[in-house]
C-alpha positions in Angstrom: 17.4 -18.6 62.7 14.4 -18.0 60.1 11.5 -15.9 60.8 8.0 -16.7 59.9 5.1 -14.5 59.6 2.6 -17.2 59.5 2.0 -20.9 58.5 -1.3 -23.0 57.3 -1.9 -27.0 57.7 -3.9 -27.3 54.6 -4.7 -24.8 51.7 -5.7 -25.8 47.9 -5.2 -22.1 46.4 -1.2 -21.9 45.8 -0.5 -24.7 44.2 -1.3 -28.1 43.1 -3.7 -30.4 45.5 -3.6 -29.4 49.7 -0.8 -28.0 51.0 1.1 -26.6 53.6 1.8 -22.8 53.0 4.6 -21.5 54.4 4.8 -17.1 54.7 7.8 -16.0 55.1 8.5 -12.5 56.7 10.8 -9.9 55.5 11.2 -8.4 51.8 12.6 -5.4 51.0 11.6 -4.5 47.4 7.9 -3.1 48.8 6.4 -3.9 44.9 3.5 -1.2 44.6 -0.1 -3.0 45.1 2.2 -6.0 47.3 -0.8 -7.8 49.3 1.8 -9.1 51.4 2.8 -5.4 52.1 1.1 -5.3 56.2 2.5 -9.0 56.5 6.7 -6.9 56.2 5.9 -4.0 57.3 4.8 -5.9 61.3 7.5 -6.9 63.7 5.4 -9.7 63.8 6.9 -13.5 63.6 8.3 -16.2 65.1 11.9 -17.3 65.3 12.4 -21.1 64.3 15.1 -24.2 63.3 15.1 -25.4 60.8 14.6 -28.7 62.9 11.3 -26.7 64.1 10.1 -25.8 60.7 10.7 -29.5 59.5 8.6 -31.3 62.2 6.0 -28.9 61.6 5.6 -29.5 58.0 6.1 -33.3 58.5 3.9 -33.9 61.6 0.9 -31.5 59.4 2.0 -33.9 56.6 0.7 -37.2 58.6 -2.1 -35.9 60.5 -5.8 -36.9 59.6 -7.1 -39.4 57.5 -5.5 -37.8 53.9 -2.2 -36.3 54.1 -1.4 -32.9 52.0 1.4 -33.5 48.7 3.6 -31.0 49.2 4.1 -27.1 50.6 4.3 -23.4 49.2 6.8 -21.1 50.6 6.1 -17.1 50.0 6.2 -14.4 52.3 8.2 -11.7 52.6 10.4 -13.3 50.3 12.0 -17.1 51.8 14.8 -16.4 49.9 15.1 -13.7 52.3 16.3 -15.9 55.4 19.4 -17.4 55.9 20.0 -19.7 52.5 22.3 -22.7 54.5 18.8 -22.6 57.0 16.9 -22.6 54.4 18.2 -25.2 52.4 18.6 -27.3 55.6 14.8 -27.0 56.3 13.8 -28.2 53.2 17.1 -31.0 52.7 14.9 -32.4 56.2 11.2 -32.5 54.8 12.5 -33.9 51.4 14.5 -36.6 53.3 11.3 -37.6 55.0 9.0 -37.6 52.9 7.6 -36.9 49.3 6.4 -33.6 49.3 6.5 -31.3 46.9 8.1 -27.7 47.6 5.9 -24.5 45.1 7.9 -21.4 46.2 7.2 -18.0 45.4 10.3 -15.8 45.3 11.0 -11.7 43.4 14.7 -12.9 42.5 14.6 -14.3 38.9 16.3 -17.7 38.3 19.5 -16.6 36.9 19.5 -14.2 40.1 19.4 -17.1 42.2 21.9 -19.4 40.0 24.6 -16.9 40.2 24.1 -16.3 44.0 27.2 -19.0 45.8 25.0 -19.3 48.9 21.1 -18.6 47.5 22.0 -21.2 44.6 21.9 -24.1 47.0 19.1 -24.2 47.8 17.4 -24.1 44.5 17.7 -28.9 44.5 15.4 -28.9 46.6 13.1 -26.5 45.1 10.3 -28.6 42.4 8.5 -25.6 41.3 10.1 -21.8 41.3 7.7 -19.2 40.8 10.3 -15.8 40.4 9.9 -12.5 39.5 9.3 -9.5 41.1 5.3 -8.7 41.3 4.9 -5.7 38.1 0.9 -4.1 39.6 0.1 -3.4 35.5 1.1 -6.4 34.4 -1.3 -8.4 36.7 -4.2 -9.9 34.2 -5.6 -12.6 36.4 -3.2 -15.8 35.8 -3.7 -18.3 38.3 -1.2 -18.9 40.8 0.9 -16.2 39.5 1.0 -11.8 40.8 1.8 -10.5 37.4 2.3 -12.1 33.2 6.5 -11.7 34.1 7.1 -14.1 37.0 7.8 -17.9 35.1 6.7 -20.9 36.3 10.3 -23.3 36.8 10.0 -26.5 36.9 13.5 -28.1 38.4 12.6 -31.0 38.2 10.0 -34.0 36.8 7.7 -33.4 39.2 5.6 -30.9 37.3 6.9 -30.8 34.3 4.6 -32.5 31.3 1.3 -30.1 33.4 3.5 -26.8 32.7 1.9 -25.9 29.2 -2.3 -26.4 31.3 -0.6 -24.3 34.9 0.9 -21.0 31.9 -3.0 -21.3 30.3 -5.2 -21.1 33.3 -6.8 -18.3 34.5 -9.1 -18.6 37.3 -8.1 -17.3 40.2 -9.1 -18.8 44.0 -9.0 -17.5 47.6 -9.3 -18.5 50.5 -10.3 -16.4 53.5 -10.2 -16.5 57.6 -11.7 -14.3 60.0 -10.3 -14.8 63.9 -12.1 -14.1 67.0 -10.1 -10.8 67.3 -11.4 -10.0 63.6 -8.3 -10.3 61.6 -9.0 -11.5 58.5 -6.1 -13.9 57.0 -6.4 -14.6 53.3 -4.6 -17.3 51.1 -3.9 -17.4 47.5 -3.3 -14.7 44.4 -6.2 -13.0 44.6 -7.2 -10.6 41.2 -6.1 -6.9 41.3 -7.5 -4.9 43.2 -9.6 -7.6 45.0 -8.6 -6.5 48.5 -8.7 -2.7 47.9 -12.8 -3.5 47.0 -12.6 -5.9 50.2 -12.3 -3.4 52.8 -14.8 -1.2 51.3 -16.9 -3.3 50.9 -16.7 -4.2 54.4 -16.3 -0.8 55.7 -19.8 0.5 54.1 -20.7 -2.8 56.1 -19.2 -0.9 59.5 -16.7 -3.9 59.6 -13.5 -3.1 61.2 -11.3 -5.6 59.5 -7.3 -5.6 60.2 -5.5 -7.8 56.1 -2.6 -9.0 56.8 
């Protein structure tokens, strides 16, 4: 079974087009400045099977007049989940849809390729964004947290756009606030964004729980 901290049916700031996003729970790296630190530390997640998660993705893809173009896997780190279940989930999605898969991970591609179990997931991923977040190398790249992280175009799906992806500098985030006053942020925020936002909200006597 896999541990999922959060799901979002439609997102426009974590990959090309409109995508469903899955944040997996769990990562032991503790990178300084990680925006998912609170989420990883909390014991709040749902336990799902590959079948259940694939059904959610496929149902989401068919909902509405305009479907999503792909899914983005984030976290935490998707590769902290059981590799056989992650592969099964993505296989089910690929068999029943044309959705693209973009995946973030703190592992490097070379580390995943050398891992017998985790390497079985790679054939289902169109673009892998690899490498740990390094706060000192965060200079505002789109869809990457820091400059050491690389786009690996594992299929032809977006390969022709590689130069544009590396050149893009603008960042966007989506912010949602639920009725309990908890703030959910999607995207790769600019450096120190959360600290500055929290300070401003505190100045306005707004108490927000970041996730």
